[in-house]
C-alpha positions in Angstrom: -27.4 -60.5 -35.5 -26.9 -57.1 -37.2 -23.5 -55.0 -37.3 -23.2 -52.9 -34.8 -19.6 -51.5 -36.5 -17.9 -50.5 -39.0 -20.5 -49.9 -42.1 -19.1 -48.0 -45.0 -21.3 -45.8 -47.5 -21.1 -44.7 -50.6 -23.1 -43.0 -53.8 -22.4 -45.0 -56.9 -24.9 -43.3 -59.7 -27.1 -42.2 -57.2 -27.6 -45.6 -55.9 -26.6 -45.9 -52.1 -24.0 -49.1 -52.3 -24.0 -50.4 -48.5 -20.2 -51.8 -47.9 -18.7 -53.3 -45.1 -15.0 -53.0 -43.3 -13.2 -55.7 -42.3 -14.2 -56.9 -38.5 -10.9 -56.9 -35.6 -10.9 -60.0 -36.3 -11.6 -61.7 -39.9 -14.2 -65.2 -39.9 -11.1 -67.6 -40.4 -8.3 -66.1 -38.0 -8.0 -68.6 -34.9 -10.0 -71.2 -36.9 -8.3 -74.7 -37.8 -9.0 -75.7 -41.6 -8.9 -79.7 -42.5 -10.2 -82.5 -45.0 -13.3 -83.6 -44.8 -11.7 -87.3 -43.8 -10.1 -85.4 -40.6 -13.3 -82.8 -39.7 -14.4 -86.0 -36.7 -10.8 -84.6 -34.6 -13.1 -81.4 -34.7 -15.9 -82.4 -33.1 -17.3 -79.5 -30.5 -15.3 -77.0 -32.4 -16.0 -74.2 -35.2 -13.7 -75.0 -38.1 -13.4 -75.0 -41.7 -13.6 -78.3 -43.2 -12.9 -78.6 -47.0 -13.4 -80.9 -49.8 -15.3 -82.2 -53.1 -18.7 -82.5 -52.9 -19.4 -85.7 -54.9 -23.1 -85.5 -54.8 -25.9 -83.9 -53.2 -29.1 -85.5 -52.5 -32.3 -84.1 -50.8 -35.5 -85.3 -48.6 -38.6 -83.2 -47.5 -36.5 -82.2 -44.7 -32.6 -82.3 -45.7 -30.4 -81.4 -48.3 -27.1 -83.3 -47.7 -23.7 -82.7 -49.4 -22.1 -86.0 -49.8 -18.3 -85.8 -49.6 -17.9 -89.9 -50.1 -19.7 -92.3 -51.3 -19.8 -94.4 -48.1 -23.0 -94.8 -46.1 -23.9 -93.5 -44.3 -21.0 -90.4 -45.4 -18.0 -89.7 -43.4 -18.6 -86.3 -43.3 -21.4 -84.5 -44.7 -22.6 -80.5 -45.1 -27.2 -80.4 -44.2 -29.4 -77.9 -45.0 -32.5 -77.9 -43.5 -35.5 -77.7 -45.6 -36.3 -74.6 -43.5 -33.2 -72.7 -44.7 -33.4 -73.5 -48.4 -34.7 -70.3 -49.2 -31.6 -67.8 -47.5 -30.0 -69.9 -51.2 -30.5 -68.3 -54.3 -30.3 -71.4 -56.5 -31.2 -75.0 -55.5 -28.0 -76.0 -53.3 -27.5 -79.0 -56.0 -26.7 -76.6 -58.9 -24.6 -74.6 -57.1 -22.3 -77.3 -55.2 -22.3 -80.9 -56.8 -19.0 -81.6 -58.2 -17.2 -78.1 -56.8 -14.7 -78.2 -54.4 -15.9 -76.3 -51.5 -14.8 -75.2 -47.5 -17.6 -75.0 -45.7 -17.1 -72.9 -41.8 -18.9 -74.3 -39.1 -19.4 -76.1 -36.0 -18.6 -79.8 -36.4 -20.8 -82.4 -34.7 -21.8 -85.8 -35.3 -24.8 -88.2 -36.4 -24.8 -91.6 -35.5 -21.3 -91.5 -35.6 -20.2 -89.6 -38.5 -19.6 -85.7 -38.0 -21.2 -83.0 -40.0 -22.0 -79.2 -40.3 -25.3 -77.6 -40.3 -25.4 -75.2 -43.0 -28.1 -72.1 -42.1 -26.8 -69.4 -45.4 -25.0 -69.6 -48.6 -21.7 -67.3 -47.2 -20.9 -70.9 -45.3 -20.0 -72.2 -47.7 -17.0 -71.1 -50.3 -16.8 -72.4 -53.9 -12.5 -72.9 -54.4 -10.4 -73.6 -57.8 -7.9 -76.0 -56.2 -7.6 -78.1 -52.4 -6.3 -75.4 -50.3 -3.4 -76.5 -47.5 -4.9 -77.7 -43.6 -4.5 -75.5 -41.1 -4.0 -77.4 -37.6 -5.1 -76.0 -34.3 -2.1 -73.8 -32.6 -1.1 -76.0 -29.7 2.1 -74.7 -28.8 3.8 -75.2 -25.3 3.2 -71.8 -23.4 6.4 -70.2 -21.7 6.5 -69.9 -18.3 8.7 -67.8 -16.1 9.1 -68.0 -12.4 10.2 -70.9 -10.5 8.4 -74.8 -10.2 5.9 -74.4 -7.5 4.6 -70.8 -7.9 2.0 -69.1 -10.0 1.8 -65.7 -11.7 -1.6 -63.7 -11.2 -2.5 -61.3 -12.9 -5.8 -58.0 -12.9 -6.4 -56.6 -16.5 -9.4 -54.8 -17.3 -8.8 -54.4 -21.2 -10.9 -51.5 -22.3 -14.3 -52.3 -23.7 -13.7 -55.8 -25.2 -16.4 -56.1 -27.9 -17.2 -57.5 -30.8 -18.9 -55.3 -33.6 -22.2 -57.3 -33.9 -25.3 -56.0 -32.0 -26.6 -57.8 -29.0 -30.4 -57.4 -28.8 -30.3 -57.7 -25.0 -27.9 -55.3 -24.0 -27.1 -51.3 -24.7 -24.2 -52.2 -26.6 -24.9 -49.6 -29.4 -22.5 -47.0 -28.1 -19.9 -49.4 -27.7 -17.5 -49.4 -30.8 -16.0 -52.3 -31.2 -12.2 -53.1 -30.3 -10.1 -51.6 -32.9 -7.8 -54.4 -34.6 -4.7 -52.5 -33.4 -5.4 -52.2 -29.7 -6.2 -55.9 -29.9 -2.6 -56.3 -31.1 -0.8 -54.2 -28.1 -3.1 -55.4 -25.7 -2.0 -59.3 -26.8 1.3 -58.0 -27.3 1.2 -56.4 -23.6 0.0 -59.9 -22.3 2.6 -61.6 -23.5 4.7 -59.7 -21.7 3.2 -60.4 -18.2 3.5 -64.2 -19.2 1.1 -64.4 -16.2 -0.6 -68.0 -15.6 -4.1 -66.9 -14.5 -5.6 -63.2 -15.7 -8.6 -62.0 -14.1 -10.1 -59.7 -16.7 -12.5 -56.6 -17.0 -14.8 -55.0 -18.8 -15.7 -57.5 -21.6 -18.6 -57.7 -23.6 -19.2 -62.0 -23.9 -17.8 -64.9 -23.6 -17.6 -66.0 -27.5 -15.7 -62.5 -28.1 -13.3 -63.0 -25.0 -12.1 -66.5 -26.7 -11.8 -65.1 -30.0 -8.8 -62.8 -28.6 -7.3 -65.6 -27.1 -8.1 -68.0 -29.7 -6.2 -65.7 -32.2 -3.8 -63.4 -30.3 -2.5 -65.8 -27.2 -2.8 -69.2 -28.9 0.9 -70.1 -28.1 0.1 -69.2 -24.1 -1.6 -72.1 -23.0 -4.9 -70.4 -21.9 -6.6 -73.9 -22.0 -10.1 -72.1 -20.0 -11.6 -69.5 -20.5 -13.9 -68.3 -18.1 -17.3 -66.2 -18.4 -20.6 -66.2 -17.2 -23.1 -63.0 -18.2 -23.6 -60.4 -15.5 -26.0 -57.7 -14.6 -24.1 -54.9 -16.9 -27.2 -52.8 -19.0 -24.0 -52.0 -21.3 -23.1 -55.8 -21.6 -19.5 -55.5 -19.9 -18.8 -59.1 -17.8 -16.0 -60.2 -15.4 -13.9 -63.3 -16.6 -10.7 -65.0 -16.2 -8.1 -66.5 -18.5 -5.8 -69.4 -17.3 -3.5 -72.3 -17.7 -3.7 -73.0 -14.5 -6.6 -76.0 -14.4 -10.0 -74.6 -13.3 -12.4 -76.2 -11.3 -15.7 -75.5 -9.8 -16.9 -71.4 -10.9 -19.5 -69.6 -8.4 -21.6 -66.5 -9.5 -22.9 -64.2 -7.4 -24.8 -61.9 -10.2 -28.1 -63.4 -8.7 -27.8 -63.0 -5.4 -29.7 -59.9 -3.6 -28.2 -57.6 -0.4 -29.4 -54.3 1.5 -28.6 -51.3 -1.5 -27.4 -47.6 -0.5 -31.1 -47.3 1.2 -31.9 -50.3 2.4 -33.2 -51.4 -1.2 -32.8 -54.2 -2.6 -29.1 -54.5 -4.7 -26.9 -57.0 -6.8 -23.3 -56.5 -7.9 -23.4 -53.6 -10.9 -21.9 -56.9 -12.7 -20.9 -60.6 -11.1 -18.5 -61.7 -8.6 -17.2 -64.6 -9.6 -15.4 -67.8 -7.4 -12.9 -69.2 -9.2 -11.3 -72.5 -8.1 -8.1 -72.9 -9.5 -5.9 -76.4 -9.0 -2.4 -76.1 -9.9 -1.2 -80.0 -10.7 1.2 -80.5 -7.7 -0.5 -77.7 -5.6 -2.5 -76.2 -3.2 -5.6 -75.1 -4.7 -6.3 -71.9 -4.0 -9.5 -69.3 -5.1 -9.3 -66.1 -6.9 -12.8 -64.0 -7.0 -12.7 -61.9 -10.1 -14.7 -58.2 -9.6 -15.3 -54.9 -11.3 -17.5 -52.5 -8.5 -19.5 -49.8 -9.4 -17.2 -46.8 -11.3 -18.1 -43.0 -10.5 -19.6 -42.5 -14.3 -22.7 -40.0 -13.5 -20.2 -38.9 -10.2 -19.3 -40.1 -7.0 -21.4 -39.1 -5.4 -23.6 -41.3 -6.9 -21.6 -44.2 -7.3 -19.9 -44.5 -4.0 -23.6 -45.8 -2.6 -23.2 -48.3 -4.6 -19.8 -49.6 -4.1 -20.4 -49.4 -0.9 -22.6 -51.7 -0.6 -21.2 -54.2 -2.8 -18.0 -53.6 -0.9 -20.0 -54.6 2.3 -21.3 -57.6 0.7 -17.9 -59.2 -1.2 -16.6 -58.2 2.9 -19.4 -60.4 4.3 -18.9 -63.5 1.8 -15.4 -63.5 2.3 -16.1 -63.7 6.5 -18.4 -66.0 5.9 -15.6 -68.5 3.8 -13.5 -67.7 6.1 -15.6 -68.8 9.6 -15.9 -72.3 8.1 -11.4 -72.1 6.9 -9.7 -69.5 8.7 -6.9 -70.8 5.9 -8.4 -70.6 2.8 -6.5 -69.3 0.1 -8.3 -66.4 -1.7 -7.3 -63.7 -3.6 -9.4 -61.3 -4.7 -9.2 -59.5 -7.7 -9.7 -57.2 -10.4 -10.6 -53.6 -11.0 -12.3 -52.0 -7.8 -12.8 -48.2 -8.8 -11.7 -46.4 -5.9 -7.8 -45.4 -4.8 -6.2 -47.0 -1.9 -7.3 -44.8 1.4 -11.0 -45.3 0.4 -13.6 -46.5 1.8 -14.3 -49.2 -1.0 -10.7 -50.8 0.0 -11.0 -50.9 3.9 -14.4 -52.3 4.0 -13.4 -55.3 1.5 -9.3 -55.4 3.1 -11.6 -55.3 7.0 -10.1 -55.6 10.3 -8.3 -58.3 12.6 -7.4 -61.6 12.2 -9.0 -62.2 8.9 -8.0 -58.2 7.2 -6.9 -58.8 3.4 -3.4 -58.1 2.9 -3.1 -55.5 -0.4 0.3 -56.9 -2.8 -0.4 -53.3 -3.0 1.9 -52.6 0.0 4.9 -54.3 -1.3 5.2 -52.2 -4.6 8.5 -50.7 -5.0 8.0 -47.3 -7.0 5.6 -45.2 -5.7 5.1 -43.0 -8.7 3.5 -46.4 -10.8 -0.1 -46.1 -11.1 -3.0 -48.9 -12.5 -5.6 -46.1 -14.1 -3.6 -44.7 -16.6 -6.0 -41.3 -18.3 -5.9 -37.9 -17.7 -5.8 -36.2 -14.4 -7.7 -39.4 -12.8 -4.6 -41.2 -12.8 -3.7 -43.7 -9.9 -4.2 -46.6 -8.2 -7.8 -48.4 -8.5 -7.0 -52.1 -9.4 -6.0 -54.3 -6.8 -4.7 -58.3 -5.9 -6.0 -58.2 -1.9 -4.6 -62.1 -0.1 -6.8 -63.6 2.7 -3.6 -64.4 6.0 -3.0 -67.5 4.7 -2.4 -66.5 0.5 -0.5 -63.6 2.1 2.0 -66.4 3.4 2.2 -67.9 0.1 3.2 -64.4 -1.8 6.6 -64.3 -3.1 8.3 -61.0 -2.0 9.3 -58.5 -4.4 7.0 -59.9 -7.0 4.3 -57.2 -7.3 4.8 -54.8 -10.5 2.8 -52.5 -12.2 3.9 -52.6 -15.6 2.6 -49.0 -16.6 1.1 -48.6 -20.7 -2.1 -46.2 -22.3 -4.5 -46.8 -24.8 -1.8 -46.3 -27.9 0.9 -48.3 -26.1 -0.9 -51.3 -24.2 -5.0 -50.7 -25.9 -6.2 -50.1 -22.8 -6.7 -47.3 -20.2 -5.6 -49.9 -17.0 -2.3 -50.9 -16.8 -2.3 -55.3 -15.4 -1.2 -55.5 -11.5 1.0 -58.8 -11.6 2.0 -60.9 -8.6 3.2 -64.7 -8.1 2.6 -67.1 -4.9 4.7 -70.9 -4.1 1.5 -73.7 -4.4 4.2 -76.0 -3.6 
C-alpha cells in the first residue's frame, strides 16, 4: 500500500532523497508490547512481541525465528519462502542471537503463537530487552444516572489515514492531522457519551486506531463500520461502550431515484442494535445523506429519494412493532425546516420527534463553518423512544476545526433504558 501524503523531497548533491514525514498516528501507539512468553494472550491482535532469537531454521517453504528450545517452539516468527526476497541478507545472519521486537498480528499454529513476517520493517534489532506495555483497559467514566444512556452524533471531518486506497478516490483527501486528532479526542472525552455515531470516516481500521490510541480510557469496546457506497471513501459507523448486537447495512438496497431510476444510498444507512446490560434494547440508525456539494439544485432530489426510502424502512418497522425504540441519527445535510427533515419525520402516530425541539439556546449550530453555520445534524426518535428521552438533556457543544478538529459540532441526548 502506498503513502498518499506526507512525502518530503530534498536534493542532496543533485540526487533526490525522499523522506517520509511522521504519520499522524505512530505505529507503536495503542499497540500492546509483550515478551514472547506472553504472546499467546494477544492472539488475534496486532502487537509488538520482543525477545532473543535463539535459532533460525529454514525449510523449503518457511524460515523460523525460534525464541526458545522447546519443540514446538512456544513462540515463532515465520517468513515464508515467497517473502525471503524482501530481505537483503539471510535472516539467520541478521537475527540469530539478537534481541528483536516484531510487529504483527499474533496467530496460532498447533496451539502455539506466531507472527508472520512479510518484510524487514516488521523486525527491529534492539540493544536490550524493552519494557512490556499492556493493553489499556481503564474503566470508563460515566455521567448521568444509572439506567440512562447518553448518545451523540458526530461528523469527524475526514478521518482518513495516510495510505492510498486503490479502490477509492481518496487521493485528494489528506490524512487527518495529528493536531486535529488530539482536539477531536479531547472533545469526545468532554462528551463522555456511551454511544457515538460517526460520519466521514475512511475505513474501520483508521477508526479503530483512533479509538485505541486517543480514546483507550473511554471503554469504547465495539467499533462498527461497513464499507459504504461513497466513491471518495467516507463511511458511517458507531463506537459504543454499550454492547452491540446485530448490525444491518443497507448499502446494497436499491430504491427509486430522483427520476425513477434505480438508486442507492450515497453512503449507507446502518441499523445497529444496542443491548444495555439490564436495560431495554434499542436501535440506532446511522445516516449521512447526500450533501449539497455541487449545488443544492442537483443534490436535493437525490437526498429526498434517500429520505423517502429511510421513511419507508421506518414505516415497515413500525407497522410490525409500533413500540419500536429507534433513534435515527447523523448528518442529514439539511436544515430543520427542509423537505429532507419533513420527509423523514413523517406525520401522524408514527411521526418522529426531533430532540432539537428541546434545545434551549436557539443560537447554537451543528455545522460551524463560515456562512453555512446552521443545524444539519439530528437525533430523531420514534414515539416509544421519545417517551424514554430525558427532558433537558439535548445539547450541542460548540466548537470549530481549530478547537475540536471538525467542522461539525456533536449533538447529544440522554435516554432512559430501565
